[in-house]
C-alpha positions, 0 to 999 in steps of 0.5 A: 508500475502498471505491471511493468509495461512502460519503458524505464519502470525499473530505473524509477523503481531502483531509485525509489527503492534505494531511498526507502527502508520499506517499499509498498507496491500494488498491481505488481507482476510477481516475477523475478524481474521485479525482485531484482530491482528492489535494491538492497531489500533483504526480504519481500512478501507478496499477496496474490491478486489477479492470476491469468495463466502464468501471469500473476499480479498482486501487492508486494512489500519489501524491506531492508530488514526481515519481518516476523509476521505476514498475513494476506487478504483477498477480496473478489470484486462483485461484478468484474470478479477481479481479485484484489489483495492486501498484505500485512507485515510486522517489523522489529523496531530498534531500541523499542519493545513495540513492533511496526505493523505495515498494511499494503492494500489494493482496494476493490474498484468497481462496486455498486455500493460500498458493502464489499469495500466496507468488508475489505477495509474491515478485514484490514482494520480489525488487525490494525486496531488491535495492534499496540505499536506503530502502524503504517497503512498505505496503498491504492484505495480506489476512493473515487467516490465521496462515500468511499473516501468518507468510509475510509476516513471513518475507519482510519479515525476509529483506529486513531490513524492520521492521514498524510498530507502532501504539499505538492499534491499530484497524486493519481486522481479519479473524479477529483478524488486522490486514489493513493493514501498513507495513514499512520499512528504512533509515529512522527511524520518528517516528510511526505512527497509525490514523485512525478513519473511517466513509467506508471499510471500512478505517481509514487508517494513516499513518507519519512517517519520517526518514532513518536 
């Protein structure tokens, strides 16, 4: 929601929150104003990225059920020195012995090559690859170059993740590359959608899954 700087962001957030069991946000101002617009989510976790004085932003994952695992990651961009965060949470599934692992990422952006991007993805996929249950990976991957997108898809393929497609694809793009993605494993996709908004510089994306 562009750190909450655009008028009306809380209405859009409240609508999307009411329709979702799990919400993944990136570049969120980590303060109580955001938390009070997360609908009936019982629990939220955050991973701090950028901090300046008393203003802290990062990624936030909220859910209508409690999680029993939280693991956060931070990667510093090599030139701007801007921290980017990622967060992994784990949830119990009703009637299933396996658990759902959810990864929320805001990928580093400005790099000369793909080394630092590779390292950030490696930290996340090391966890996803070893998880035996269903997985959802989503966020702003900043894949604005072909090499970055290719690397992301190679990691996803090695982890047996499926990339979500969108029929009316109006996702945020840079240099003709979509930045936001959802990957999944061990689930069946029922629906996926991009929501047109003016309260953020990215159009939110949603997906509905059921157990495979």
